[in-house]
Backbone atoms as SQL, in Angstrom:
CREATE TABLE atoms (id INTEGER PRIMARY KEY, chain TEXT, resi INTEGER, resn TEXT, atom TEXT, x REAL, y REAL, z REAL);
INSERT INTO atoms VALUES
  (1, 'A', 1, 'MET', 'N', -1.088, 2.791, -17.219),
  (2, 'A', 1, 'MET', 'CA', -0.195, 1.688, -17.271),
  (3, 'A', 1, 'MET', 'C', -0.491, 0.784, -16.068),
  (4, 'A', 2, 'HIS', 'N', -0.537, -0.498, -16.311),
  (5, 'A', 2, 'HIS', 'CA', -0.824, -1.463, -15.271),
  (6, 'A', 2, 'HIS', 'C', 0.494, -2.065, -14.770),
  (7, 'A', 3, 'VAL', 'N', 0.697, -2.098, -13.463),
  (8, 'A', 3, 'VAL', 'CA', 1.917, -2.628, -12.857),
  (9, 'A', 3, 'VAL', 'C', 1.525, -3.652, -11.784),
  (10, 'A', 4, 'LYS', 'N', 2.226, -4.765, -11.758),
  (11, 'A', 4, 'LYS', 'CA', 2.018, -5.778, -10.746),
  (12, 'A', 4, 'LYS', 'C', 3.360, -6.071, -10.091),
  (13, 'A', 5, 'GLN', 'N', 3.400, -6.022, -8.751),
  (14, 'A', 5, 'GLN', 'CA', 4.662, -6.274, -8.050),
  (15, 'A', 5, 'GLN', 'C', 4.394, -7.000, -6.734),
  (16, 'A', 6, 'THR', 'N', 5.419, -7.692, -6.281),
  (17, 'A', 6, 'THR', 'CA', 5.361, -8.361, -4.993),
  (18, 'A', 6, 'THR', 'C', 6.045, -7.443, -3.981),
  (19, 'A', 7, 'CYS', 'N', 5.377, -7.185, -2.862),
  (20, 'A', 7, 'CYS', 'CA', 5.933, -6.268, -1.860),
  (21, 'A', 7, 'CYS', 'C', 5.430, -6.632, -0.482),
  (22, 'A', 8, 'ILE', 'N', 5.983, -5.955, 0.514),
  (23, 'A', 8, 'ILE', 'CA', 5.576, -6.159, 1.907),
  (24, 'A', 8, 'ILE', 'C', 4.543, -5.098, 2.268),
  (25, 'A', 9, 'VAL', 'N', 3.350, -5.573, 2.629),
  (26, 'A', 9, 'VAL', 'CA', 2.266, -4.666, 3.042),
  (27, 'A', 9, 'VAL', 'C', 2.288, -4.627, 4.564),
  (28, 'A', 10, 'LYS', 'N', 2.507, -3.430, 5.113),
  (29, 'A', 10, 'LYS', 'CA', 2.647, -3.278, 6.562),
  (30, 'A', 10, 'LYS', 'C', 1.295, -3.058, 7.275),
  (31, 'A', 11, 'GLY', 'N', 0.278, -2.628, 6.515),
  (32, 'A', 11, 'GLY', 'CA', -1.018, -2.376, 7.143),
  (33, 'A', 11, 'GLY', 'C', -2.030, -1.924, 6.066),
  (34, 'A', 12, 'ALA', 'N', -3.265, -1.787, 6.483),
  (35, 'A', 12, 'ALA', 'CA', -4.344, -1.374, 5.558),
  (36, 'A', 12, 'ALA', 'C', -5.478, -0.752, 6.339),
  (37, 'A', 13, 'GLY', 'N', -6.270, 0.029, 5.646),
  (38, 'A', 13, 'GLY', 'CA', -7.439, 0.642, 6.267),
  (39, 'A', 13, 'GLY', 'C', -8.466, 1.025, 5.209),
  (40, 'A', 14, 'PHE', 'N', -9.712, 1.198, 5.639),
  (41, 'A', 14, 'PHE', 'CA', -10.730, 1.625, 4.680),
  (42, 'A', 14, 'PHE', 'C', -11.836, 2.396, 5.393),
  (43, 'A', 15, 'PHE', 'N', -12.638, 3.084, 4.572),
  (44, 'A', 15, 'PHE', 'CA', -13.816, 3.788, 5.068),
  (45, 'A', 15, 'PHE', 'C', -14.899, 3.615, 4.019),
  (46, 'A', 16, 'ASN', 'N', -16.062, 3.086, 4.447),
  (47, 'A', 16, 'ASN', 'CA', -17.181, 2.899, 3.525),
  (48, 'A', 16, 'ASN', 'C', -18.435, 3.285, 4.276),
  (49, 'A', 17, 'ASP', 'N', -18.802, 4.556, 4.188),
  (50, 'A', 17, 'ASP', 'CA', -19.951, 5.065, 4.918),
  (51, 'A', 17, 'ASP', 'C', -20.332, 6.392, 4.307),
  (52, 'A', 18, 'SER', 'N', -21.291, 7.045, 4.886),
  (53, 'A', 18, 'SER', 'CA', -21.691, 8.390, 4.423),
  (54, 'A', 18, 'SER', 'C', -21.517, 9.383, 5.531),
  (55, 'A', 19, 'VAL', 'N', -21.157, 10.598, 5.163),
  (56, 'A', 19, 'VAL', 'CA', -21.001, 11.684, 6.091),
  (57, 'A', 19, 'VAL', 'C', -21.815, 12.842, 5.562),
  (58, 'A', 20, 'GLU', 'N', -22.772, 13.271, 6.355),
  (59, 'A', 20, 'GLU', 'CA', -23.670, 14.372, 5.977),
  (60, 'A', 20, 'GLU', 'C', -24.275, 14.160, 4.600),
  (61, 'A', 21, 'GLY', 'N', -24.706, 12.914, 4.337),
  (62, 'A', 21, 'GLY', 'CA', -25.381, 12.599, 3.065),
  (63, 'A', 21, 'GLY', 'C', -24.469, 12.305, 1.898),
  (64, 'A', 22, 'THR', 'N', -23.156, 12.432, 2.047),
  (65, 'A', 22, 'THR', 'CA', -22.212, 12.146, 0.982),
  (66, 'A', 22, 'THR', 'C', -21.608, 10.785, 1.235),
  (67, 'A', 23, 'ALA', 'N', -21.678, 9.892, 0.228),
  (68, 'A', 23, 'ALA', 'CA', -21.141, 8.538, 0.354),
  (69, 'A', 23, 'ALA', 'C', -19.636, 8.548, 0.070),
  (70, 'A', 24, 'TYR', 'N', -18.899, 7.832, 0.895),
  (71, 'A', 24, 'TYR', 'CA', -17.444, 7.673, 0.716),
  (72, 'A', 24, 'TYR', 'C', -17.123, 6.177, 0.692),
  (73, 'A', 25, 'ASP', 'N', -16.292, 5.760, -0.226),
  (74, 'A', 25, 'ASP', 'CA', -15.873, 4.373, -0.324),
  (75, 'A', 25, 'ASP', 'C', -14.411, 4.378, -0.760),
  (76, 'A', 26, 'ASN', 'N', -13.503, 4.273, 0.206),
  (77, 'A', 26, 'ASN', 'CA', -12.075, 4.330, -0.143),
  (78, 'A', 26, 'ASN', 'C', -11.285, 3.410, 0.761),
  (79, 'A', 27, 'GLY', 'N', -10.051, 3.197, 0.381),
  (80, 'A', 27, 'GLY', 'CA', -9.167, 2.367, 1.163),
  (81, 'A', 27, 'GLY', 'C', -7.735, 2.758, 0.903),
  (82, 'A', 28, 'GLN', 'N', -6.854, 2.291, 1.763),
  (83, 'A', 28, 'GLN', 'CA', -5.414, 2.548, 1.551),
  (84, 'A', 28, 'GLN', 'C', -4.640, 1.366, 2.113),
  (85, 'A', 29, 'ILE', 'N', -3.486, 1.132, 1.495),
  (86, 'A', 29, 'ILE', 'CA', -2.558, 0.147, 2.017),
  (87, 'A', 29, 'ILE', 'C', -1.218, 0.836, 2.249),
  (88, 'A', 30, 'PHE', 'N', -0.438, 0.248, 3.132),
  (89, 'A', 30, 'PHE', 'CA', 0.829, 0.818, 3.495),
  (90, 'A', 30, 'PHE', 'C', 1.921, -0.162, 3.118),
  (91, 'A', 31, 'ILE', 'N', 2.785, 0.252, 2.193),
  (92, 'A', 31, 'ILE', 'CA', 3.803, -0.636, 1.607),
  (93, 'A', 31, 'ILE', 'C', 5.173, -0.223, 2.054),
  (94, 'A', 32, 'GLU', 'N', 5.996, -1.233, 2.398),
  (95, 'A', 32, 'GLU', 'CA', 7.384, -0.988, 2.762),
  (96, 'A', 32, 'GLU', 'C', 8.208, -0.792, 1.477),
  (97, 'A', 33, 'GLU', 'N', 8.966, 0.308, 1.426),
  (98, 'A', 33, 'GLU', 'CA', 9.816, 0.607, 0.270),
  (99, 'A', 33, 'GLU', 'C', 11.205, 0.970, 0.743),
  (100, 'A', 34, 'PRO', 'N', 12.235, 0.485, 0.015),
  (101, 'A', 34, 'PRO', 'CA', 13.595, 0.867, 0.415),
  (102, 'A', 34, 'PRO', 'C', 13.916, 2.296, -0.005),
  (103, 'A', 35, 'PHE', 'N', 14.810, 2.938, 0.748),
  (104, 'A', 35, 'PHE', 'CA', 15.302, 4.247, 0.360),
  (105, 'A', 35, 'PHE', 'C', 16.237, 4.080, -0.837),
  (106, 'A', 36, 'ASP', 'N', 16.399, 5.129, -1.599),
  (107, 'A', 36, 'ASP', 'CA', 17.291, 5.153, -2.737),
  (108, 'A', 36, 'ASP', 'C', 18.718, 4.928, -2.263),
  (109, 'A', 37, 'PRO', 'N', 19.372, 3.832, -2.667),
  (110, 'A', 37, 'PRO', 'CA', 20.745, 3.550, -2.175),
  (111, 'A', 37, 'PRO', 'C', 21.799, 4.544, -2.622),
  (112, 'A', 38, 'SER', 'N', 21.499, 5.371, -3.610),
  (113, 'A', 38, 'SER', 'CA', 22.470, 6.364, -4.066),
  (114, 'A', 38, 'SER', 'C', 22.481, 7.606, -3.170),
  (115, 'A', 39, 'ARG', 'N', 21.524, 7.684, -2.249),
  (116, 'A', 39, 'ARG', 'CA', 21.464, 8.805, -1.304),
  (117, 'A', 39, 'ARG', 'C', 22.209, 8.448, -0.038),
  (118, 'A', 40, 'PRO', 'N', 23.369, 9.054, 0.213),
  (119, 'A', 40, 'PRO', 'CA', 24.182, 8.633, 1.365),
  (120, 'A', 40, 'PRO', 'C', 23.563, 8.986, 2.730),
  (121, 'A', 41, 'ASN', 'N', 22.610, 9.914, 2.771),
  (122, 'A', 41, 'ASN', 'CA', 22.047, 10.326, 4.063),
  (123, 'A', 41, 'ASN', 'C', 20.833, 9.503, 4.469),
  (124, 'A', 42, 'TYR', 'N', 20.430, 8.544, 3.643),
  (125, 'A', 42, 'TYR', 'CA', 19.261, 7.717, 3.956),
  (126, 'A', 42, 'TYR', 'C', 19.615, 6.233, 3.820),
  (127, 'A', 43, 'ARG', 'N', 19.175, 5.438, 4.791),
  (128, 'A', 43, 'ARG', 'CA', 19.401, 3.999, 4.727),
  (129, 'A', 43, 'ARG', 'C', 18.145, 3.299, 5.283),
  (130, 'A', 44, 'GLY', 'N', 17.901, 2.117, 4.792),
  (131, 'A', 44, 'GLY', 'CA', 16.802, 1.344, 5.331),
  (132, 'A', 44, 'GLY', 'C', 15.527, 1.422, 4.505),
  (133, 'A', 45, 'PHE', 'N', 14.394, 1.456, 5.197),
  (134, 'A', 45, 'PHE', 'CA', 13.093, 1.391, 4.556),
  (135, 'A', 45, 'PHE', 'C', 12.174, 2.454, 5.103),
  (136, 'A', 46, 'ARG', 'N', 11.132, 2.766, 4.323),
  (137, 'A', 46, 'ARG', 'CA', 10.076, 3.671, 4.754),
  (138, 'A', 46, 'ARG', 'C', 8.758, 2.993, 4.393),
  (139, 'A', 47, 'THR', 'N', 7.686, 3.440, 5.023),
  (140, 'A', 47, 'THR', 'CA', 6.354, 2.937, 4.713),
  (141, 'A', 47, 'THR', 'C', 5.570, 4.013, 3.979),
  (142, 'A', 48, 'VAL', 'N', 5.044, 3.647, 2.818),
  (143, 'A', 48, 'VAL', 'CA', 4.356, 4.599, 1.928),
  (144, 'A', 48, 'VAL', 'C', 2.905, 4.220, 1.819),
  (145, 'A', 49, 'GLU', 'N', 2.017, 5.208, 1.930),
  (146, 'A', 49, 'GLU', 'CA', 0.575, 4.992, 1.800),
  (147, 'A', 49, 'GLU', 'C', 0.171, 5.063, 0.320),
  (148, 'A', 50, 'TYR', 'N', -0.602, 4.090, -0.125),
  (149, 'A', 50, 'TYR', 'CA', -1.155, 4.077, -1.492),
  (150, 'A', 50, 'TYR', 'C', -2.668, 4.025, -1.402),
  (151, 'A', 51, 'LYS', 'N', -3.312, 4.842, -2.205),
  (152, 'A', 51, 'LYS', 'CA', -4.775, 4.836, -2.257),
  (153, 'A', 51, 'LYS', 'C', -5.255, 3.636, -3.074),
  (154, 'A', 52, 'CYS', 'N', -6.401, 3.083, -2.649),
  (155, 'A', 52, 'CYS', 'CA', -6.990, 1.967, -3.337),
  (156, 'A', 52, 'CYS', 'C', -8.222, 2.410, -4.115),
  (157, 'A', 53, 'LEU', 'N', -8.609, 1.608, -5.080),
  (158, 'A', 53, 'LEU', 'CA', -9.761, 1.884, -5.913),
  (159, 'A', 53, 'LEU', 'C', -11.006, 2.103, -5.075),
  (160, 'A', 54, 'ASP', 'N', -11.215, 1.223, -4.090),
  (161, 'A', 54, 'ASP', 'CA', -12.346, 1.340, -3.146),
  (162, 'A', 54, 'ASP', 'C', -12.079, 0.420, -1.966),
  (163, 'A', 55, 'SER', 'N', -13.024, 0.378, -1.040),
  (164, 'A', 55, 'SER', 'CA', -12.839, -0.433, 0.170),
  (165, 'A', 55, 'SER', 'C', -12.812, -1.925, -0.122),
  (166, 'A', 56, 'ALA', 'N', -13.381, -2.364, -1.245),
  (167, 'A', 56, 'ALA', 'CA', -13.426, -3.786, -1.579),
  (168, 'A', 56, 'ALA', 'C', -12.012, -4.343, -1.815),
  (169, 'A', 57, 'VAL', 'N', -11.075, -3.507, -2.196),
  (170, 'A', 57, 'VAL', 'CA', -9.690, -3.942, -2.380),
  (171, 'A', 57, 'VAL', 'C', -9.076, -4.270, -1.010),
  (172, 'A', 58, 'VAL', 'N', -9.430, -3.552, 0.021),
  (173, 'A', 58, 'VAL', 'CA', -8.812, -3.673, 1.327),
  (174, 'A', 58, 'VAL', 'C', -9.498, -4.682, 2.236),
  (175, 'A', 59, 'LYS', 'N', -10.812, -4.771, 2.173),
  (176, 'A', 59, 'LYS', 'CA', -11.568, -5.603, 3.128),
  (177, 'A', 59, 'LYS', 'C', -11.065, -7.058, 3.234),
  (178, 'A', 60, 'PRO', 'N', -10.696, -7.720, 2.159),
  (179, 'A', 60, 'PRO', 'CA', -10.195, -9.108, 2.306),
  (180, 'A', 60, 'PRO', 'C', -8.906, -9.225, 3.108),
  (181, 'A', 61, 'LEU', 'N', -8.169, -8.141, 3.253),
  (182, 'A', 61, 'LEU', 'CA', -6.892, -8.164, 3.980),
  (183, 'A', 61, 'LEU', 'C', -7.086, -7.994, 5.496),
  (184, 'A', 62, 'MET', 'N', -8.249, -7.569, 5.933),
  (185, 'A', 62, 'MET', 'CA', -8.413, -7.151, 7.309),
  (186, 'A', 62, 'MET', 'C', -8.338, -8.305, 8.321),
  (187, 'A', 63, 'ASP', 'N', -8.444, -9.541, 7.862),
  (188, 'A', 63, 'ASP', 'CA', -8.336, -10.680, 8.791),
  (189, 'A', 63, 'ASP', 'C', -6.903, -11.194, 8.950),
  (190, 'A', 64, 'PHE', 'N', -5.966, -10.633, 8.176),
  (191, 'A', 64, 'PHE', 'CA', -4.585, -11.098, 8.251),
  (192, 'A', 64, 'PHE', 'C', -3.797, -10.349, 9.319),
  (193, 'A', 65, 'GLN', 'N', -2.760, -11.004, 9.842),
  (194, 'A', 65, 'GLN', 'CA', -1.812, -10.349, 10.743),
  (195, 'A', 65, 'GLN', 'C', -0.754, -9.704, 9.868),
  (196, 'A', 66, 'PHE', 'N', -0.544, -8.446, 10.021),
  (197, 'A', 66, 'PHE', 'CA', 0.452, -7.718, 9.233),
  (198, 'A', 66, 'PHE', 'C', 1.801, -7.797, 9.944),
  (199, 'A', 67, 'PRO', 'N', 2.915, -7.698, 9.198),
  (200, 'A', 67, 'PRO', 'CA', 3.018, -7.472, 7.762),
  (201, 'A', 67, 'PRO', 'C', 2.814, -8.767, 6.958),
  (202, 'A', 68, 'ILE', 'N', 2.428, -8.575, 5.690),
  (203, 'A', 68, 'ILE', 'CA', 2.264, -9.699, 4.781),
  (204, 'A', 68, 'ILE', 'C', 3.025, -9.430, 3.484),
  (205, 'A', 69, 'THR', 'N', 3.395, -10.496, 2.816),
  (206, 'A', 69, 'THR', 'CA', 3.921, -10.384, 1.463),
  (207, 'A', 69, 'THR', 'C', 2.742, -10.542, 0.548),
  (208, 'A', 70, 'ALA', 'N', 2.593, -9.633, -0.426),
  (209, 'A', 70, 'ALA', 'CA', 1.406, -9.655, -1.295),
  (210, 'A', 70, 'ALA', 'C', 1.778, -9.265, -2.708),
  (211, 'A', 71, 'GLU', 'N', 0.957, -9.737, -3.627),
  (212, 'A', 71, 'GLU', 'CA', 1.053, -9.317, -5.020),
  (213, 'A', 71, 'GLU', 'C', 0.083, -8.138, -5.170),
  (214, 'A', 72, 'VAL', 'N', 0.641, -6.968, -5.502),
  (215, 'A', 72, 'VAL', 'CA', -0.144, -5.754, -5.564),
  (216, 'A', 72, 'VAL', 'C', -0.225, -5.275, -7.002),
  (217, 'A', 73, 'SER', 'N', -1.458, -5.071, -7.471),
  (218, 'A', 73, 'SER', 'CA', -1.685, -4.521, -8.824),
  (219, 'A', 73, 'SER', 'C', -2.028, -3.064, -8.697),
  (220, 'A', 74, 'MET', 'N', -1.349, -2.241, -9.520),
  (221, 'A', 74, 'MET', 'CA', -1.536, -0.794, -9.471),
  (222, 'A', 74, 'MET', 'C', -1.794, -0.252, -10.870),
  (223, 'A', 75, 'GLU', 'N', -2.588, 0.779, -10.919),
  (224, 'A', 75, 'GLU', 'CA', -2.819, 1.501, -12.175),
  (225, 'A', 75, 'GLU', 'C', -2.142, 2.853, -12.035),
  (226, 'A', 76, 'ILE', 'N', -1.212, 3.150, -12.925),
  (227, 'A', 76, 'ILE', 'CA', -0.478, 4.410, -12.889),
  (228, 'A', 76, 'ILE', 'C', -0.930, 5.252, -14.086),
  (229, 'A', 77, 'SER', 'N', -1.369, 6.471, -13.803),
  (230, 'A', 77, 'SER', 'CA', -1.804, 7.374, -14.889),
  (231, 'A', 77, 'SER', 'C', -1.154, 8.725, -14.719),
  (232, 'A', 78, 'ALA', 'N', -0.902, 9.364, -15.854),
  (233, 'A', 78, 'ALA', 'CA', -0.281, 10.687, -15.823),
  (234, 'A', 78, 'ALA', 'C', -1.345, 11.751, -15.552),
  (235, 'A', 79, 'THR', 'N', -0.986, 12.720, -14.738),
  (236, 'A', 79, 'THR', 'CA', -1.840, 13.846, -14.463),
  (237, 'A', 79, 'THR', 'C', -1.091, 15.132, -14.809),
  (238, 'A', 80, 'LYS', 'N', -1.741, 16.222, -14.684),
  (239, 'A', 80, 'LYS', 'CA', -1.104, 17.514, -14.958),
  (240, 'A', 80, 'LYS', 'C', 0.046, 17.798, -14.004),
  (241, 'A', 81, 'ARG', 'N', -0.021, 17.275, -12.805),
  (242, 'A', 81, 'ARG', 'CA', 1.007, 17.557, -11.790),
  (243, 'A', 81, 'ARG', 'C', 1.889, 16.378, -11.459),
  (244, 'A', 82, 'GLY', 'N', 1.968, 15.402, -12.342),
  (245, 'A', 82, 'GLY', 'CA', 2.802, 14.251, -12.074),
  (246, 'A', 82, 'GLY', 'C', 2.121, 12.970, -12.435),
  (247, 'A', 83, 'GLN', 'N', 1.956, 12.074, -11.472),
  (248, 'A', 83, 'GLN', 'CA', 1.291, 10.812, -11.735),
  (249, 'A', 83, 'GLN', 'C', 0.379, 10.435, -10.560),
  (250, 'A', 84, 'GLN', 'N', -0.617, 9.628, -10.877),
  (251, 'A', 84, 'GLN', 'CA', -1.532, 9.103, -9.872),
  (252, 'A', 84, 'GLN', 'C', -1.404, 7.597, -9.827),
  (253, 'A', 85, 'ILE', 'N', -1.273, 7.051, -8.623),
  (254, 'A', 85, 'ILE', 'CA', -1.131, 5.611, -8.469),
  (255, 'A', 85, 'ILE', 'C', -2.322, 5.131, -7.648),
  (256, 'A', 86, 'ILE', 'N', -3.085, 4.186, -8.225),
  (257, 'A', 86, 'ILE', 'CA', -4.247, 3.628, -7.536),
  (258, 'A', 86, 'ILE', 'C', -4.096, 2.110, -7.479),
  (259, 'A', 87, 'VAL', 'N', -4.182, 1.533, -6.270),
  (260, 'A', 87, 'VAL', 'CA', -4.116, 0.072, -6.105),
  (261, 'A', 87, 'VAL', 'C', -5.459, -0.509, -6.500),
  (262, 'A', 88, 'THR', 'N', -5.430, -1.466, -7.421),
  (263, 'A', 88, 'THR', 'CA', -6.673, -2.069, -7.911),
  (264, 'A', 88, 'THR', 'C', -6.925, -3.466, -7.357),
  (265, 'A', 89, 'HIS', 'N', -5.870, -4.155, -6.892),
  (266, 'A', 89, 'HIS', 'CA', -6.027, -5.509, -6.361),
  (267, 'A', 89, 'HIS', 'C', -4.838, -5.856, -5.488),
  (268, 'A', 90, 'VAL', 'N', -5.104, -6.572, -4.393),
  (269, 'A', 90, 'VAL', 'CA', -4.053, -7.069, -3.500),
  (270, 'A', 90, 'VAL', 'C', -4.334, -8.540, -3.191),
  (271, 'A', 91, 'LYS', 'N', -3.335, -9.397, -3.461),
  (272, 'A', 91, 'LYS', 'CA', -3.491, -10.816, -3.192),
  (273, 'A', 91, 'LYS', 'C', -2.395, -11.257, -2.215),
  (274, 'A', 92, 'MET', 'N', -2.810, -11.710, -1.039),
  (275, 'A', 92, 'MET', 'CA', -1.833, -12.145, -0.055),
  (276, 'A', 92, 'MET', 'C', -1.085, -13.389, -0.550),
  (277, 'A', 93, 'ILE', 'N', 0.233, -13.386, -0.380),
  (278, 'A', 93, 'ILE', 'CA', 1.055, -14.548, -0.727),
  (279, 'A', 93, 'ILE', 'C', 1.451, -15.300, 0.523),
  (280, 'A', 94, 'ASP', 'N', 1.950, -14.574, 1.519),
  (281, 'A', 94, 'ASP', 'CA', 2.438, -15.218, 2.741),
  (282, 'A', 94, 'ASP', 'C', 2.603, -14.180, 3.843),
  (283, 'A', 95, 'LYS', 'N', 2.765, -14.646, 5.060),
  (284, 'A', 95, 'LYS', 'CA', 3.103, -13.765, 6.168),
  (285, 'A', 95, 'LYS', 'C', 4.533, -13.302, 5.969),
  (286, 'A', 96, 'ALA', 'N', 4.804, -12.033, 6.215),
  (287, 'A', 96, 'ALA', 'CA', 6.152, -11.488, 6.052),
  (288, 'A', 96, 'ALA', 'C', 6.804, -11.310, 7.418),
  (289, 'A', 97, 'MET', 'N', 8.074, -11.442, 7.438),
  (290, 'A', 97, 'MET', 'CA', 8.816, -11.166, 8.663),
  (291, 'A', 97, 'MET', 'C', 8.951, -9.658, 8.763),
  (292, 'A', 98, 'ALA', 'N', 8.777, -9.128, 9.937),
  (293, 'A', 98, 'ALA', 'CA', 8.965, -7.685, 10.134),
  (294, 'A', 98, 'ALA', 'C', 10.399, -7.325, 9.908),
  (295, 'A', 99, 'THR', 'N', 10.630, -6.149, 9.361),
  (296, 'A', 99, 'THR', 'CA', 11.987, -5.659, 9.146),
  (297, 'A', 99, 'THR', 'C', 12.600, -5.397, 10.541),
  (298, 'A', 100, 'PRO', 'N', 13.770, -5.959, 10.811),
  (299, 'A', 100, 'PRO', 'CA', 14.334, -5.726, 12.140),
  (300, 'A', 100, 'PRO', 'C', 14.748, -4.272, 12.318),
  (301, 'A', 101, 'ALA', 'N', 14.609, -3.783, 13.527),
  (302, 'A', 101, 'ALA', 'CA', 15.016, -2.412, 13.822),
  (303, 'A', 101, 'ALA', 'C', 16.529, -2.307, 13.782),
  (304, 'A', 102, 'ALA', 'N', 17.007, -1.142, 13.371),
  (305, 'A', 102, 'ALA', 'CA', 18.459, -0.919, 13.314),
  (306, 'A', 102, 'ALA', 'C', 19.009, -0.876, 14.742),
  (307, 'A', 103, 'LYS', 'N', 20.160, -1.459, 14.941),
  (308, 'A', 103, 'LYS', 'CA', 20.828, -1.435, 16.237),
  (309, 'A', 103, 'LYS', 'C', 21.524, -0.070, 16.400),
  (310, 'A', 104, 'VAL', 'N', 21.330, 0.502, 17.568),
  (311, 'A', 104, 'VAL', 'CA', 21.919, 1.814, 17.822),
  (312, 'A', 104, 'VAL', 'C', 23.128, 1.679, 18.703);
């Protein structure tokens, strides 16, 4: 299933090299997600890591100052143990304001 959503991307990273003769090409983005409001013991937001199809998804983001608002395309597929979510494309929309820290 293909899903496209607008969200706040807090950061990104990638690795495209070989280690001991094995080639690796991967990336990840970190998306801000709200906690479930029906859970009384949790409030606010968390940052969740999502795996990307490859480093080419992430490399265009590396020149931006994070956080950014972006349109994120994901492919969700069922597996034996649940579901797998892979980010296939990220398009920057605008610079995002950082979520303010909670006052203590």
